[in-house]
N, C-alpha and C positions, 0 to 999 in steps of 0.2 A: 153323566158318570160321577158317582160320589168318590170321596177321597179314600185312598188306600192306607192313609196314615193311622196309627193307633191313637187312642185317646189317652193322654197322659194321666197318671194315677191321681194326681191332685185334682184334675178336672173331673175325672170319673167320680171321685169322692164327693165333690160339691154337687154334681148333678144327682147323685144317688140321694144325698141329703135333701135336696129340694123335692125330688120325686116322692120321697117318703112323707114329707110335710104335706104336699098337695094331695096325695092319695088319701091321707087321713081327712083332710079338710073338705075335699070334693071328690069322693070316690068315682072313678071311671071317667073323669073329665079329661085328663091328659092321656092321650093314647100314643103320642109320639114325642120324642125329644131328640133334636138333632143339633150338633155343634158345628160351627163353621169358622170363618175368620182365619187367624193364624194357625189355629188347630187343624183346620181342614187342609191347609197348605203345608203342614208339617213344619211350621215355623213358630210354634208356641214357645214363648220365653218365660220361664217361671219368674214371678215377681214383677213382670212387666206386662205381659199379655192379659187381657180379659177373656172371659168365656163368652163368646158370641153364640147365642142359642136361638132356636125356633121351637116353640112348643106347639104341637098339633093337638087340637081339641076335638072331642067327640061331637060337639055341637056348639053353637054360639052361646056363650056363657050368660047366665042370668046375673042380675045385680049381686045376688048372694055369692055366686061362683066367682065373679070378678073380685069381690071382697076377700074371698078365700085365696085367690091368686096373690092379691096384695099382701095378705097376712103371711103367706108362705114365703114370699120374697123378703118381707121384713124380718121374719124369724131367721131365715137363712143368712141375711146380712149381719145379724147379731151373733150367730154361732159360727159362720164360715165367711168372714168378711173378705178374704182373699183366696183365690182371685174372684172378682165380681162376676155375677151371672147376669148378663145383659141380653135383651132380645125382646121378641114379641110372641104373642099367643094368638093362634088363628085356627080356622078349620081347613080341612083338605080342599073344600070347595073354594075357599079364598085363595089358596095357592095355585089353583088351576086357571086363574084369570090374571090379566094385567094388574099389577099392583095399584095402578091409578083407579081401578074399579073396585078396589078393596076398601071396606069401611075402616074407620079408625079402630085401632086395636089396643088391648091392654099391653103396655110396654114397660119394661124395667131397664133402667140405666144407672149404673153405679149406686145401687141401693135405693134409687128413687123410682117409685111406681106411678104410672099414669093410667087410669082406667080406659082412656080413649086417646090415642096419640098415633103418630106416624113415624116413630123412630125406625129408620132403615126400611120403611115400606116403600121400596124403590126397585127398579129393574136390577140394580146391583145386588140388593139383598136376595132377590129371587134367583138370579143367575148363580150367585155364589152358593146358595143352598143347593141348587140343582146339580152343580158341577163339582163342588169342593166342600162337601159336608160329610159328617160321620154320624151314623145312627147310634144313639145311646139307648133309646127305646123305640120299638116299632119300625116298620118299613117306611121309607120316604114316599109320600104320595106323589102323584103327577104334579109337576111344577111348571108353570107357564114360563117359556123362554122365547126370546126374539133377539137375535144377534144385532140386527140393525138398530133396534130400539135401545139396546144396551149401549151401543157406541154413541148414538145420538144423545142419550141421556148424559153420558159421561162428558161428551164435548160441551153440552149445554151447561153442565155443572162447572166445568173449568172456565167457561167464558162469562159466567154470571157470578155465582157465589165465590169462585176462586179468583176472579178478577178483583173483587172487593177485598179478599184476603191479601192479595199481592199488594194492592194499594195501601192497605193498613200496615203491612209489614214495613213498607217504605216510609210511611208517615210517622211510625212510632219505633224508631231504631232501638230504644231501650228494651222494648218487648221482644224485638227480633233477635237481640243479643242473648236472650235467656236460653238455657239448655233445651227447655221444652219447645222452643220455636223451631228447632231442627226437625221436629215431626213433620213440618210442612214440606220439607224436601222429599221425604220418602212418600208421603201421601200424594204429592203432585206427580212424582215419578211413576207411582203405581197407576194413576189414571192415564198418564201419557203412554205407558207400556201397553195398556189395553188398546188405545187408539192406533198405536204403531203396529202391534203384533196381532191384535184381535183376541188375545188371551188374557184372562184374569191372573193375578199373581198376588203375593204378599208384599208388605212394605219392604221387608228386608231383601227379598228377591228382586224387587223393583230397583232397590239401591244397587245391588250387584249388577243388574242389567245396565243400569245407568252408567256404571264405570266403563262399560264397553260401548254403549250407544252414544253418550254425550261427549262433546269436546272436552279435552283435558282441563279447560278453564273451570269446569264445574266439579272436577274430581275431588278436590279438597273438601268441599262442603258436603258432598255425598259421603265420603269416607267418615267425616265427622258425624253425620246423622246416623250412619251405621254403627259407629263406635258407641254413641250414646244409647242407641236402642239395644244393641246386642251385648253391651258391656264387654267388648273385646279388648279394650285397652284403657288405661287411666290417663294416657298422654294425648293431649290435643295437638293438632297441627297448627292451631290458631293461638298465637301469643296474646292477641287482643280480642275479647269477645265481641267488640263492636265491629271488627272486620268480619268475623263469622256472621254476625247479624246482617251485615250488608250483603254478604253472599247468599244467605238464606232468602232475603227479599229479592235479590236479583235473579236467583235461580227460579223462584216461584213465578216471577213475572215473565221470565223466558219461556217457561212451560205454557203459561196462559197464552202468551203471544203466538207460540207455535200452534196451539189448538185453534186459534182464530184465523190462521193464514191458509 
């Protein structure tokens, strides 16, 4: 089931600008454009959120067509730098199979283009597209999904990549104390939410869920992460950024430990 939420006007304008560029550079190549991420969950925050997109191609692109995709993204970044248009470009046949069986794809991330990469070519990317996306152009083709695979992938991500992140946050307290580090709180809660409930959600919604699900010990750092992400208040509950950083590190480690138990 795709998302019922509308596409924000600034997002629609950026998508329309990119489609116009690529349609001139490579006519007929892009048959579908779908947005997901915070937009698909109805949690888009102007000035904060990126545009997470998936472009469906009529066929596997030639070298010249990959160059056209790159040029279109470069021109878009120059004329419409915000919000960034991030995502991957693939065929309907690619979407119909496990992302592990998908080849490397042309990917764009924060204005940087890679002709062959795997940015978000994961079960999370596929499931979010299938369940929480909005069509800007074309109908969404069949998308491979497997709930058990999604949960296994999420648990593995927490117990490997995020175990290293948790250790790093503890090892480098100055970095943990930065405003940007609170992102880890909502991202970890988002993955934990999936493992507990079986449902995908946005970072902000995961934080709100966390205020109900987690012990009150963790509520201050969750509220702080929500405050910084959603710009709901200028007042922090933490007088000392170092104390906040310690809680960011501790909460992230707690979620990782719970995923391994």
